[in-house]
C-alpha positions in Angstrom: 0.0 0.0 0.0 1.5 3.3 -1.1 1.1 6.5 0.9 0.5 9.7 -1.1 1.2 13.1 0.3 1.3 16.4 -1.5 4.6 18.3 -1.7 2.8 21.3 0.0 1.7 19.2 3.0 5.2 17.6 3.3 6.9 21.0 3.2 4.5 22.5 5.7 5.2 19.7 8.1 9.0 20.3 7.7 8.5 24.0 8.4 6.5 23.3 11.5 9.1 20.9 12.8 11.9 23.3 12.1 10.1 26.2 13.8 9.1 24.0 16.8 12.7 22.7 17.1 14.1 26.2 17.2 16.2 25.8 14.0 14.2 28.4 12.2 12.4 31.4 13.7 8.8 32.2 12.8 9.7 35.4 10.9 12.1 33.8 8.4 9.7 30.9 8.0 6.8 33.3 7.2 8.9 35.2 4.7 9.9 32.0 2.9 6.3 31.0 2.8 5.2 34.3 1.3 8.1 34.1 -1.2 6.8 30.7 -2.2 3.3 32.0 -2.8 4.7 34.9 -4.8 6.9 32.6 -6.9 3.9 30.4 -7.6 2.2 33.4 -9.3 5.1 33.9 -11.7 5.9 32.3 -15.1 8.5 30.1 -13.4 5.7 28.1 -11.6 5.2 25.5 -14.4 8.9 24.7 -14.6 9.1 24.3 -10.8 6.0 22.1 -10.8 7.5 19.9 -13.6 10.8 19.6 -11.7 9.0 18.6 -8.5 6.9 16.0 -10.5 10.0 14.5 -12.0 11.7 14.4 -8.6 8.6 12.6 -7.1 8.7 10.1 -10.0 12.4 9.5 -9.4 11.9 8.9 -5.7 8.9 6.7 -6.3 11.0 4.4 -8.6 13.2 3.4 -5.7 
Protein backbone atom coordinates (compact mmCIF):
# COMPACT_ATOMS: atom_id res chain seq x y z
CA UNK A 1 0.00 0.00 0.00
CA UNK A 2 1.46 3.32 -1.04
CA UNK A 3 1.08 6.53 0.87
CA UNK A 4 0.51 9.67 -1.15
CA UNK A 5 1.19 13.10 0.34
CA UNK A 6 1.33 16.38 -1.50
CA UNK A 7 4.56 18.32 -1.67
CA UNK A 8 2.85 21.31 -0.05
CA UNK A 9 1.74 19.24 2.96
CA UNK A 10 5.17 17.65 3.32
CA UNK A 11 6.93 21.02 3.18
CA UNK A 12 4.45 22.49 5.67
CA UNK A 13 5.21 19.66 8.10
CA UNK A 14 8.95 20.26 7.68
CA UNK A 15 8.54 24.00 8.35
CA UNK A 16 6.48 23.33 11.49
CA UNK A 17 9.08 20.86 12.79
CA UNK A 18 11.92 23.31 12.12
CA UNK A 19 10.09 26.18 13.83
CA UNK A 20 9.12 24.02 16.84
CA UNK A 21 12.67 22.66 17.10
CA UNK A 22 14.10 26.18 17.21
CA UNK A 23 16.15 25.75 14.06
CA UNK A 24 14.17 28.42 12.20
CA UNK A 25 12.38 31.38 13.71
CA UNK A 26 8.80 32.23 12.84
CA UNK A 27 9.72 35.43 10.94
CA UNK A 28 12.06 33.85 8.38
CA UNK A 29 9.68 30.88 7.96
CA UNK A 30 6.81 33.27 7.23
CA UNK A 31 8.92 35.24 4.74
CA UNK A 32 9.92 32.03 2.93
CA UNK A 33 6.27 30.96 2.80
CA UNK A 34 5.21 34.29 1.33
CA UNK A 35 8.07 34.06 -1.18
CA UNK A 36 6.75 30.65 -2.23
CA UNK A 37 3.27 32.04 -2.81
CA UNK A 38 4.73 34.93 -4.80
CA UNK A 39 6.90 32.56 -6.85
CA UNK A 40 3.85 30.42 -7.61
CA UNK A 41 2.22 33.41 -9.29
CA UNK A 42 5.12 33.93 -11.73
CA UNK A 43 5.86 32.33 -15.07
CA UNK A 44 8.43 30.09 -13.40
CA UNK A 45 5.75 28.09 -11.57
CA UNK A 46 5.17 25.51 -14.35
CA UNK A 47 8.89 24.73 -14.55
CA UNK A 48 9.09 24.30 -10.78
CA UNK A 49 6.02 22.05 -10.82
CA UNK A 50 7.50 19.94 -13.62
CA UNK A 51 10.77 19.60 -11.71
CA UNK A 52 8.99 18.55 -8.51
CA UNK A 53 6.89 16.03 -10.45
CA UNK A 54 10.03 14.55 -12.01
CA UNK A 55 11.70 14.36 -8.60
CA UNK A 56 8.66 12.63 -7.11
CA UNK A 57 8.69 10.13 -9.98
CA UNK A 58 12.37 9.48 -9.44
CA UNK A 59 11.89 8.91 -5.70
CA UNK A 60 8.88 6.67 -6.35
CA UNK A 61 10.96 4.43 -8.58
CA UNK A 62 13.21 3.43 -5.66
